C-alpha positions as CSV (number, residue, x, y, z in Angstrom):
1,M,11.9,-18.9,-14.3
2,Q,13.8,-17.6,-11.3
3,T,12.2,-14.2,-12.0
4,L,8.7,-15.7,-12.1
5,V,9.3,-17.4,-8.8
6,L,10.4,-14.2,-7.2
7,L,7.3,-12.2,-8.6
8,G,5.1,-14.8,-7.3
9,F,6.5,-14.3,-3.9
10,V,6.4,-10.6,-4.3
11,G,2.6,-10.8,-5.2
12,L,1.9,-13.1,-2.4
13,L,3.9,-10.9,0.1
14,G,2.3,-7.7,-1.2
15,Q,-1.3,-9.1,-0.8
16,L,-0.5,-10.2,2.7
17,I,0.7,-6.6,3.6
18,N,-2.1,-5.0,1.6
19,G,-5.0,-7.0,3.2
20,S,-3.6,-6.8,6.7
21,L,-2.8,-3.1,6.8
22,G,-5.0,-1.7,4.0
23,M,-2.0,-0.6,2.1
24,G,1.3,-1.7,0.8
25,Y,0.5,-4.0,-2.5
26,G,1.1,-1.3,-5.0
27,I,4.2,0.4,-3.6
28,S,6.0,-3.0,-2.8
29,T,5.3,-4.7,-5.9
30,T,6.0,-1.5,-8.1
31,S,9.3,-1.0,-6.3
32,A,10.3,-4.6,-7.1
33,L,9.5,-4.2,-10.8
34,L,11.4,-0.9,-10.9
35,V,14.5,-2.8,-9.3
36,I,14.6,-5.3,-12.1
37,G,14.3,-2.6,-14.8
38,T,10.7,-2.3,-15.8
39,S,9.7,1.2,-17.0
40,P,7.4,3.1,-14.4
41,A,4.3,3.2,-16.8
42,L,4.6,-0.5,-17.5
43,A,5.4,-1.3,-13.8
44,S,2.3,0.5,-12.7
45,A,0.1,-1.0,-15.4
46,T,1.3,-4.4,-14.7
47,V,0.5,-4.0,-11.0
48,N,-2.8,-2.6,-11.7
49,L,-3.8,-5.5,-13.9
50,S,-2.5,-8.0,-11.4
51,Q,-4.6,-6.4,-8.6
52,V,-7.9,-6.6,-10.6
53,G,-8.3,-10.4,-9.6
54,S,-6.6,-10.3,-6.2
55,Q,-8.5,-7.2,-4.9
56,F,-11.9,-8.8,-5.9
57,A,-10.8,-11.9,-3.8
58,S,-9.5,-9.6,-1.0
59,G,-12.7,-7.5,-1.0
60,F,-14.9,-10.8,-0.9
61,A,-12.9,-12.1,1.9
62,H,-13.3,-9.1,4.0
63,W,-16.9,-8.9,3.2
64,R,-17.1,-12.6,4.5
65,F,-15.4,-11.6,7.7
66,G,-17.6,-8.4,8.3
67,N,-15.0,-5.8,7.7
68,V,-16.8,-3.6,5.0
69,D,-18.8,-0.5,5.4
70,W,-20.5,-0.2,2.1
71,A,-21.6,3.5,2.6
72,V,-18.0,4.3,2.9
73,V,-17.0,2.2,0.0
74,W,-19.4,3.9,-2.6
75,R,-18.5,7.4,-1.4
76,I,-14.6,6.8,-1.7
77,A,-14.6,4.3,-4.7
78,V,-16.2,6.4,-7.3
79,P,-14.0,9.4,-7.1
80,G,-11.0,7.0,-6.6
81,A,-11.7,5.3,-9.9
82,A,-11.9,8.7,-11.6
83,G,-8.5,9.8,-10.2
84,S,-6.9,6.5,-11.0
85,F,-8.0,6.7,-14.7
86,V,-6.6,10.3,-15.1
87,G,-3.4,9.3,-13.2
88,A,-2.7,6.3,-15.5
89,V,-3.3,8.4,-18.7
90,F,-0.9,11.1,-17.3
91,L,2.0,8.6,-16.4
92,S,1.5,7.0,-20.0
93,R,2.3,10.4,-21.5
94,L,5.5,10.9,-19.5
95,S,8.9,9.8,-21.0
96,T,10.7,7.1,-19.0
97,E,13.6,9.5,-17.9
98,A,11.0,12.0,-16.6
99,A,8.7,9.3,-14.9
100,G,11.3,7.1,-13.3
101,P,12.8,9.6,-10.9
102,L,9.2,10.8,-10.2
103,M,7.7,7.3,-9.5
104,S,10.7,6.6,-7.1
105,T,10.3,9.9,-5.4
106,I,6.6,9.1,-5.0
107,L,7.3,5.6,-3.6
108,L,10.0,6.8,-1.3
109,A,7.7,9.6,0.1
110,L,5.0,6.9,0.8
111,G,7.3,4.3,2.3
112,T,8.6,7.1,4.7
113,Y,5.2,8.1,5.5
114,L,4.2,4.4,6.1
115,L,7.3,4.0,8.3
116,A,6.7,7.0,10.3
117,R,2.9,6.4,10.7
118,F,3.2,2.9,12.1
119,T,6.3,3.6,14.3
120,F,5.6,6.7,16.0
121,R,1.8,7.2,16.0
122,D,-0.8,5.3,18.0
123,L,-4.0,4.2,16.0
124,P,-6.8,6.5,17.0
125,R,-9.7,5.2,18.9
126,P,-12.8,5.3,16.6
127,D,-15.8,7.6,17.4
128,L,-18.6,5.7,15.8
129,S,-21.1,8.3,16.6
130,R,-19.9,10.6,13.7
131,P,-20.3,8.9,10.4
132,L,-17.9,9.6,7.4
133,R,-19.3,12.2,4.8
134,A,-19.1,12.3,1.0
135,G,-17.6,15.7,1.3
136,F,-14.6,14.1,3.2
137,L,-14.4,10.7,1.3
138,A,-14.7,12.3,-2.3
139,P,-11.6,14.2,-2.4
140,V,-9.4,11.7,-0.3
141,G,-10.6,8.9,-3.0
142,L,-10.0,11.2,-5.8
143,F,-6.3,12.1,-4.6
144,A,-5.5,8.6,-3.6
145,G,-6.7,7.0,-6.8
146,F,-4.5,9.7,-8.7
147,M,-1.5,8.5,-6.6
148,N,-2.2,4.9,-7.0
149,S,-1.5,5.2,-10.8
150,T,1.1,7.8,-11.1
151,G,3.2,6.4,-8.0
152,G,2.5,2.6,-8.5
153,G,0.7,2.6,-5.2
154,G,-1.0,5.2,-3.0
155,W,-4.6,4.1,-2.6
156,G,-3.9,2.4,0.6
157,P,-1.4,4.9,2.2
158,V,-3.6,7.8,1.4
159,G,-7.0,6.3,1.9
160,T,-6.4,4.0,4.7
161,S,-4.3,6.6,6.7
162,A,-7.0,9.3,6.1
163,L,-9.9,7.0,7.3
164,L,-7.9,5.8,10.3
165,A,-6.9,9.5,11.4
166,S,-10.5,10.6,11.1
167,G,-11.4,8.3,14.0
168,R,-14.9,7.6,12.8
169,L,-14.7,4.1,11.6
170,E,-13.2,0.9,13.2
171,P,-9.8,0.0,12.0
172,R,-10.9,-3.5,10.6
173,K,-13.6,-1.7,8.6
174,V,-11.2,0.8,7.4
175,V,-9.0,-1.9,6.0
176,G,-12.0,-3.9,4.6
177,S,-13.8,-0.9,3.0
178,I,-10.5,0.4,1.4
179,S,-9.6,-3.1,0.1
180,V,-13.2,-3.5,-1.5
181,G,-12.9,0.2,-2.9
182,E,-9.5,-0.8,-4.5
183,S,-11.2,-3.1,-6.9
184,A,-12.9,-0.3,-8.6
185,V,-9.6,1.8,-8.6
186,V,-7.4,-0.8,-10.2
187,V,-10.0,-1.5,-13.0
188,A,-10.1,2.2,-13.7
189,G,-6.3,2.5,-13.7
190,S,-6.0,-0.5,-16.0
191,V,-8.5,1.0,-18.5
192,G,-6.3,4.4,-18.2
193,F,-3.1,2.6,-19.2
194,A,-5.1,0.8,-21.9
195,V,-5.9,4.2,-23.3
196,G,-2.3,5.5,-22.8
197,L,-0.2,2.5,-23.6
198,G,-2.4,0.0,-25.5
199,F,-0.9,-2.5,-23.1
200,T,2.1,-2.5,-25.5
201,G,5.1,-4.3,-23.9
202,I,3.1,-5.7,-20.7
203,N,4.4,-9.2,-19.9
204,I,1.0,-11.1,-19.1
205,T,3.1,-13.9,-17.7
206,W,4.3,-11.4,-15.1
207,V,0.7,-10.2,-14.4
208,A,-0.6,-13.9,-14.1
209,V,2.2,-14.8,-11.6
210,L,1.6,-11.6,-9.4
211,L,-2.1,-12.3,-9.6
212,L,-1.6,-15.8,-8.5
213,G,0.4,-14.8,-5.5
214,G,-2.2,-12.2,-4.6
215,L,-5.0,-14.7,-4.9
216,L,-3.4,-17.2,-2.5
217,A,-2.7,-14.4,0.0
218,A,-6.2,-12.6,-0.1
219,P,-8.0,-14.9,2.5
220,I,-5.0,-15.2,4.7
221,A,-4.7,-11.4,4.9
222,A,-8.2,-10.8,5.6
223,W,-7.9,-13.1,8.8
224,L,-4.5,-11.3,9.7
225,A,-6.3,-7.9,9.6
226,S,-7.3,-8.6,13.1
227,H,-4.6,-10.6,14.5
228,V,-1.1,-9.0,13.1
229,P,0.3,-6.0,15.1
230,P,0.0,-3.2,12.6
231,R,2.9,-1.2,14.2
232,M,5.4,-4.0,13.5
233,L,4.2,-4.9,10.0
234,G,3.9,-1.1,9.1
235,S,7.6,-0.4,10.2
236,L,8.9,-3.3,8.5
237,V,7.3,-2.8,5.2
238,G,7.8,1.0,5.4
239,G,11.5,0.6,5.8
240,L,11.6,-2.1,2.9
241,I,9.9,0.5,0.5
242,V,12.3,3.2,1.5
243,F,15.5,1.2,1.2
244,T,14.5,-0.1,-2.2
245,N,13.4,3.2,-3.6
246,T,16.6,4.9,-2.3
247,R,18.5,2.3,-4.2
248,V,16.6,3.2,-7.4
249,L,17.0,7.0,-7.0
250,L,20.6,6.9,-6.1
251,A,21.3,4.9,-9.3
252,S,19.3,7.0,-11.5
253,D,20.8,9.5,-14.1
254,A,19.0,12.5,-12.1
255,V,21.1,11.7,-8.8
256,D,24.1,9.6,-10.1
257,A,25.5,9.4,-6.7
258,S,29.2,8.2,-6.1
259,P,29.8,4.8,-4.4
260,G,30.9,6.5,-1.2
261,V,27.8,8.6,-1.1
262,T,25.5,5.5,-1.9
263,A,27.2,3.3,0.7
264,A,26.8,6.1,3.4
265,V,23.1,6.6,2.5
266,Y,22.6,2.9,2.6
267,V,24.1,2.6,6.1
268,G,22.0,5.5,7.4
269,V,18.7,4.1,5.9
270,A,19.5,0.7,7.3
271,L,20.3,2.2,10.9
272,A,17.1,4.3,11.0
273,W,15.1,1.3,9.6
274,A,16.5,-1.0,12.4
275,A,15.8,1.7,15.1
276,A,12.2,2.1,13.9
277,V,11.6,-1.6,14.2
278,A,13.0,-1.7,17.5
279,W,10.9,1.2,18.6
280,S,7.8,-0.4,17.2
281,L,8.5,-3.6,19.0
282,R,8.8,-1.8,22.2
283,A,5.6,0.3,21.7
284,H,3.7,-2.9,20.9
285,R,5.0,-4.5,24.1
286,I,3.9,-1.6,26.2
287,E,0.4,-1.5,24.6
288,R,0.1,-5.3,25.2
289,R,0.9,-4.9,28.9
290,T,-1.2,-1.8,29.3
291,A,-4.2,-3.9,27.8
292,A,-3.5,-6.8,30.2
293,T,-3.1,-4.6,33.1
294,A,-6.5,-2.9,32.4
295,A,-8.3,-6.3,31.8
296,E,-6.9,-7.7,35.3
297,Q,-8.3,-4.5,36.9
298,V,-11.8,-5.0,35.3
299,A,-11.8,-8.5,36.4
300,T,-10.6,-7.7,40.0
301,A,-13.3,-5.1,40.3
302,D,-15.9,-7.6,39.1
């Protein structure tokens, strides 16, 4: 029962993060499943299945809030679904011994990127005069979909970051369009795992509990997308993912670190995480003061 309550909370928190940032559900929930001993392929399959319902709810909520650009959705979701299917079949064919360190390494890299992306880089100002083309969106979707299945997450970190970096779509529509597109990606990934695994060993109760948590969070997350400071949330979530997967890697047979080395790495990661959050808080306060000053100057000029 304790495990089910924890997974329900993980699903709720993961969807709050995902709906607010356009990324984070897969890598946070998969990390949690790996910590409790789930095999990589089953962890990714469980997360994909649980997202089928929650992503439809999230996409619907974003649509209702006007956060979706449908031209972008179709151009990125179709290749994303193809990449997700191939990635799921690929991961299903790997042994647990090979897949475990591979998935944790991918998750660690994604968490590090998430931490650095929202800590040290400003969100670009969109130039809406230049529309996003299929030649850009298709390869991004294909790679992001593949990473989503093999890494237990990746659609958001790759897709959202690429669209934000392009500067051709306003941030709220980046988050909404990626959330809607992920519906197709997780369905395709689930089909891929059905082909590769036959869903043998998947705990349907875990899927249902994660789904329930995600469904409860979806409408709140859509509202939070335009209210929560992305810098702070990105740094907090990125650091948590880095810390969690560092723990998994250090305990794996591939690394088998000594207690002394493990403790030293934990301390280093924790200090870096705390510094990143502090930096993000400082940057957010500066941005808020700058915006307030600019608004006062405009008001005075009028």
